[in-house]
C-alpha positions as CSV (number, residue, x, y, z in Angstrom):
1,X,-11.3,-3.5,17.1
2,X,-11.1,-7.0,18.7
3,X,-13.6,-7.6,21.5
4,X,-14.4,-10.5,23.6
5,X,-17.8,-10.7,25.4
6,X,-18.5,-13.3,28.1
7,X,-22.1,-13.8,27.1
8,X,-25.3,-15.4,28.2
9,X,-27.8,-15.4,25.2
10,X,-30.7,-15.7,27.6
11,X,-29.9,-12.4,29.4
12,X,-31.3,-9.2,27.9
13,X,-28.4,-7.0,29.2
14,X,-26.0,-9.4,27.5
15,X,-27.9,-9.3,24.3
16,X,-28.0,-5.5,24.4
17,X,-24.2,-5.3,25.0
18,X,-23.6,-7.7,22.0
19,X,-25.8,-5.4,19.9
20,X,-23.8,-2.3,20.8
21,X,-20.6,-4.1,19.9
22,X,-22.0,-5.3,16.6
23,X,-23.4,-1.9,15.7
24,X,-20.0,-0.4,16.5
25,X,-18.4,-2.7,13.9
26,X,-16.3,-4.6,16.4
27,X,-14.8,-7.9,15.6
28,X,-16.5,-9.8,18.4
29,X,-15.5,-13.1,19.9
30,X,-18.5,-14.4,21.8
31,X,-17.8,-16.7,24.7
32,X,-20.9,-18.4,26.1
33,X,-19.4,-18.5,29.6
34,X,-21.9,-21.1,31.0
35,X,-20.8,-23.5,28.3
36,X,-17.1,-22.5,28.2
37,X,-16.3,-20.9,31.5
38,X,-13.2,-18.8,32.0
39,X,-10.6,-20.3,34.3
40,X,-10.0,-18.8,37.8
41,X,-6.8,-17.2,36.5
42,X,-8.6,-15.7,33.5
43,X,-11.3,-14.2,35.8
44,X,-8.6,-12.7,38.1
45,X,-6.9,-11.2,35.0
46,X,-10.1,-9.7,33.6
47,X,-11.1,-8.1,36.9
48,X,-7.7,-6.7,37.4
49,X,-7.6,-5.2,33.9
50,X,-11.0,-3.7,34.6
51,X,-10.0,-2.3,37.9
52,X,-12.6,-4.4,39.6
53,X,-12.6,-6.8,42.5
54,X,-14.0,-10.3,42.1
55,X,-16.8,-9.2,44.4
56,X,-17.7,-6.5,41.8
57,X,-18.1,-9.3,39.2
58,X,-20.2,-11.5,41.5
59,X,-23.8,-12.1,40.4
60,X,-25.3,-11.4,43.8
61,X,-28.8,-12.4,42.9
62,X,-27.8,-16.0,42.6
63,X,-28.5,-18.3,45.5
64,X,-24.8,-19.4,45.7
65,X,-23.7,-15.8,46.1
66,X,-25.4,-15.4,49.4
67,X,-22.9,-17.8,51.0
68,X,-20.0,-15.5,49.7
69,X,-21.3,-12.4,51.5
70,X,-18.2,-12.1,53.7
71,X,-15.8,-14.2,51.6
72,X,-12.4,-13.1,50.4
73,X,-11.6,-12.4,46.8
74,X,-9.8,-15.7,46.5
75,X,-12.8,-17.7,47.7
76,X,-15.1,-15.7,45.4
77,X,-12.9,-16.5,42.4
78,X,-12.8,-20.2,43.4
79,X,-16.6,-20.2,43.6
80,X,-17.0,-18.5,40.2
81,X,-14.6,-21.0,38.6
82,X,-16.5,-23.9,40.1
83,X,-20.0,-22.5,39.3
84,X,-19.9,-19.9,36.4
85,X,-23.5,-18.9,37.0
86,X,-22.0,-16.7,39.7
87,X,-20.2,-14.5,37.2
88,X,-22.0,-11.3,36.5
89,X,-22.7,-10.7,32.8
90,X,-21.9,-9.5,30.3
91,X,-18.2,-9.1,30.8
92,X,-16.5,-7.3,27.9
93,X,-12.8,-7.0,27.1
94,X,-11.1,-4.8,24.5
95,X,-7.5,-3.5,24.2
96,X,-8.7,-0.5,26.2
97,X,-10.0,-2.5,29.2
98,X,-12.7,-4.6,30.7
99,X,-16.2,-3.5,31.7
100,X,-19.3,-5.2,33.0
101,X,-22.2,-4.4,30.8
102,X,-24.4,-3.2,33.7
103,X,-25.8,-1.0,32.2
104,X,-24.9,-2.2,28.6
105,X,-23.9,1.4,27.7
106,X,-20.9,1.1,30.1
107,X,-19.0,-0.9,27.5
108,X,-18.8,2.2,25.2
109,X,-16.1,3.5,27.6
110,X,-13.7,0.8,26.2
111,X,-14.6,0.9,22.5
């Protein structure tokens, strides 16, 4: 199974999700999204595939997220593309779908 994880190695939840994928024997492509951010279009595609809104994928604890409290999905996507720290992690994609790894066990649904 091919899997892509949008990963932050400094995040414990992201590390836990990566361990679940590795233990499951998945062929994992790791994208350190802070170094190689997904495009706005890629984020929109991922959230749509996962049945999520961009707001669902917004890392609300970040200072920049507070200004997006009443923003539209388009504005949120623009903000995430401009400042990838706003992207909640880990974001995992397989052929079966996309899930946020919050909690990390949620990714088992798409394995």
